[in-house]
N, C-alpha and C positions, 0 to 999 in steps of 0.2 A: 526537361523538368518530372522531378517523379513527384506524384502526388503525394500528400497525407491522407492517412485513412478519412473516410468520411462515413457520415450514417447511413448513405447505402450499404458500405462493405457487408456482407454477410457469409454466415460459416460455411464452408464447404463439406465438411463432416461429421458425423455423428460419434462420442466415443462408445466405448462397451462398459458395461455397469462397472468393472473392475478397476477401471482407472479412466480418466479423461484423454481423448487420443487430443493432439495438437491441432489446430486450424491451418489448412493449407496456404490461406493467403490473407490479407490484410482485415481482419473482423475489428469489428468493434463489440461483439458480444461475444460471449466466454464458448469454449465447445463445450456440448452438453453429453450429460449420461444417461442414460434409462435410469428412472429410479429406482432404487432398492434399497433395503435396510441392513444388507448384508454390507459386512465393508469391503473394500476392494482389497483383493488379494495380492496384486504387485509387491514384491520383494523393496527392501531400500535400497537407496544408490549407491552405488560402489565407489561412487568419488571422493577419494579420501582428501582431508581438507585437517591443515593445523589453525583451530580457532584461534590460537595464541596472535598467528601472524594475520589473519584477517581482524583480530581485534586490534593490534597495532595499526593496521593500515586504515581504518576506519577511525580509529583516534585521531590520528595523524592529520585526516581529511579535514574531521569534523574540525579540530583547531584553527585549520588555515581557513575554513568557510564561516565560521563563527566569525574571527577575525574580521572577514569581506562584509557580513553580512551587517554587522554594526558600525563599521565605516560607511556602508552606503545610507545609514539613518540619520536624517538631519540634526544637527547639534542646534535644535531652535525651540521656539516656543509654537504651542505652550507642554512645556517639558513635560510638567508632572500630571497632565492632562491628557496624552497624546505619546510623546516620544518616549519616556520612560515605561510607557506599557509596550509601545512597539517593540523595545529592547529587551523586554523581558523573556521571551519563549528565545530567542534566537541567543540569547546568553548563556541557555541552558544546555549542558552536552546531552545530544541527542544521538541515535545510532548513525546518521551519516550516512547510508547507505545509497540514497540518491544522488549525491554529489561523487561520493567514491565509484559507484556505478559507471556514471556518466565519463569521467577523468580516466577511468581505466580501459573502457572501451574505444575512448577516443586514442588513447596511445597505443592500444593493440592493433587500431587500423592505422596506425604512422604518422598518429597528431604528436602534439606537444600537451602539455597541461593548459599553458595561455591559449591552445587553440579552444578550450571549452573552457577555461573558468568559471567566465561572466555566465554562461547557461547553467554549470554546476550549482553556481550561487544562487542563482534566482530560481529555479526547480525548490531551493531550499527555503529559501522564504516564502513561496509560494505555500510550499507544505507548513510551514508556521502559522500562515493566514491560513489555511483550511484547520489547523487544531485548535487556535482561540473559536473558531465557527463552531467545530465540533463538539466544543467544552461546554458553548452555549446550549447548542441543539442537546447537547445529552445530559445538561446539568451538573458535567462533571466537577469534582472537589479536588482531583489532584491532576498535575502533571509534570511527568520529570523532577517527582518527588517533591514538588511544590505546590501551593494551591494556585489551581488555576485564575487567569485572570478574570473569570466572570465571578469567582468564588471570592476575588479579593478587592475587586475593584466595581461591580455590577456589571451587569448586561451592557448597559448602554456605550460606557468607556471601553469595553472589551470588543463591543462591536466595532466600533470605529479604530480600534486599534487592529484587530484581523483587516479591514479595508486598507487601511494604511500599506500595509506588510504584502497585500495584493499588490497593491499601485507600486511599491518600493519594489517588487519583485518584476515587474514589466518595464521599470525604469533600468535598474541592470541588466535586462536582457535585451531592450535596445540599444543602449551603450554598447555591448558586445556586438549587436547585429550590425552595428553603422562601420566596425571594423571590416566587414567582410563585402565582399562584391553582391549588386543588387540582388543577384537572384539567389547565393546562398540566404545571405538575411531576411530574404524574405522566407523562404523554406523554413527556418528556424523560427520565424515567427508564426508560420502555419502550424508548425507540429505544437508548439507551447499552445496556442490558441486551441488545438484538436484535443492536446490532454487534459486542459483546463473544463475544456465542455464534459469531454466524457467523465471525467469527477462529479462535476456538477449532476448529470445526468444519473449516476451512481449514486449520490447521497441523497437526491430524490426519490428515489425508489426505495431505498433504507429507511427514510422517514415515513414516506409513504405505506409501508407495510406495516410501521410502528403505531399511525394514527388511525389508520383502518384496520386494526387488528387481523392481516391477512395471515391466514393459519395454513392453507392450500399450498404447500410449497415442497418441493423436492430438491435434493442436491444441483440438479443444472440449473435450478433457478438462482440457486448460490453463488455459483460459478457465476452467472451472468453480470450479477450484482457486482461482486467483487472484480471481474475484467474493467469494468466501470470505474468503481468506486476507487480500488485498490491500486491494481496493476498499471493503468493507462500513466497514474502519476509517479508511482515506486518505481516500475521497471522498465516498463515499455517505452516511457519518453526517455530518460536517462538512455537507455541503450541505442535506441534511434538517434538523438541527438548526438551521443558523443562517438557513433558508428559515421554519423553527417559528415560533422567538422572533422574528423579525424583522418577520414579519407579524403576530403575535400569534395564531397559530393558523388564520390563514384561506388560506394558501396550499396549494396541492394538490403533496402531497408524493410522488406516485409519477414524474412525468418525472423526478426528482433520480435514480431507481436507474438509468434508462436512462442519464442523463447521466455519472452518476458511474461507474457501469462502466465506460463507453468511457474515460474521464480517468484512472480510476484502473488500468484496463491498458497505457494507454500510459507511465503512468508505471513501472508494473513490469516490462514487456518493457523500456526504457532500463535498467532498475536491473540487469535479466540482463545486457545488452549491457555497461554499465560493468565490470561485473565480471569480463569478459571482455578490454577493449580500453580498458578506462578509465585515467586516471593516478589513480596508486595514491594520490600527494599530495593530490588532489582528492578524490579518491572515499572517501578515510577508511578504507578496509577491505582486505584483501589481494586482490588480483589474482586469479582462477581459484577463487577460494573453494567459489563456488558448484558448481563440476567436483569439486573435492577431496570434496566433501560428497556428489556424486551427487544435487544436487537436479534435479529434474523441468522446468527451462526448458524455453521454446519452440524454445531453439535445440539443447539436448540433445532434445527428442522430436521435432523434423526430422530431424535425425539416425539417430535410431534408425527411423524410416520410410524414409529415403532409402540409408542404407547396405547395402552389398550384400555376397556372399561373405566373404571374410576380413575385410573391415571391420566387418559386421554380426556376425560371432561376437568381433570382438575388443570391439566395444563391448557386448556380451551378457557378455562376462567382466569386463569393467569394471563394469557396474552391481551382478555378484554381490560384487564386494570391499566391504571395510569401509572407511571414509575412512583409518583407521591404515595401511592396504593400497596406496591409490593412492600412489606415490612420485611422484616430479619427471617420471620416465620415462616410465609409465600415462598422467600427466595431459597431458605434452606429446603423446603419440601421438593422444587424442583431440581433443586441442585443433588438432591439424593437420588432424583428421578435418573439423572443422567449416567449414576452409578449402576441402579438397575437394569437400565435398558443398555447398557456398553456403548451410549453416545459418543464420550470421551475417546474410549478407543476406536471407534469408527473414526473419527476424526482424523486420531492420531494417523490410522492405516492409511487413509484415503490421501493424507499428506505424504506420506512415504510413495503411493501410487503416482501423485502429481511429480513429485522430484525425479519419481526415476521418467518422466516423460520428458523433464526439464534437461535431463542429461542428454537424452536422444538431440533436441531441439537446438541446446547449445553447439553442438557439434555440426551443425547446418547454418546456425547462426553467424557462427565465428571459422567458419571454412575458409575463408578467404584471406584472415589474420594469421599472419606469421605467430610461431611460437614465442612465447615473453612472458614475463612474470604479470602482467597487467592479464593477460590472458588467462592464464592459470589463476589468478584470482577470482575473476570474475567465475570462472567454472568451481573453485574454493565456495561461492557464495552458495549455489545450491544445499550441499548438507549442511553449513553455516545455518541458511534459512530455519531449518528444521530443529537444531539445538542450539539458539541463542535463548538466554535467560531475561533478555527484554528485549 
């Protein structure tokens, strides 16, 4: 039986300043790069992608998974105070990257949709639970183009609905695990638990940085954060579970951590950029929301390291403010410094370097998978992560 990654796993390599290098084992932390204020020099990935085809696949999977999530929500009381709220986020069209990645990987390794459908639905339900909790912690007003649950119903009811989504996600997963033999079912449940804990560790780190006004951060700190907070449940877990179930337990899951880190990091950096320069109608969340909350994005971390003199003092003052104290003028001042110091361009170039590493990691992770449309879809997600509008 192949063990899932544990907290004792560690990185075996240290990446160059120009672009992070993938780990060679099963780490729980991200590959690190030497601190630098210069953008990575690695060129853009050359993997071709038809964004229309990727979008069509994501929309199709999204429709199926939304129906499955809503079917898993009890038609019971208290409807108005619980189950109506539980249905809210799953009914809103999202990106569906997690279930699509899980299902495509399963098929690429020889499986069928039904071999991984329950696991794919469970991760998307847990994702929705995390979103509810994120919106409470961040004080967010918009989610997928509509008011957030805490904004519409208050923190108490929203928190309870998020908890219910997490419980229902586990129910869906256990139902799927019962269809497997004991060893495979246990491995699936272990993968889910590992992913959930890594994500919570990352969330705690991000919230701790904000609460304690932590400013002495470098790009490798950001990579370690998103390895936990984003990559485990967005890409690593769907990849590992898809390969596990598609291969009947025969696939080597370790290379999926390397590939999943780089794919997930590209996703997160693009998300950080969209929060600053995206189209709010497409993005579905308030622009500059991360900046108002003081999230330590790669863009902000670059500015912390690059700003000098009065500008650095202004950044330090900003980080010590509570979100409610950051008005339009304060936010605009920091946003302008991003342009002065090239922080947005730094993050874009960094994401390109990450994506370049993802191409190499993909080839290793999918070396045993036969050529197929599903394998091509996973490969096409690499450049798609950098170009997506939401």
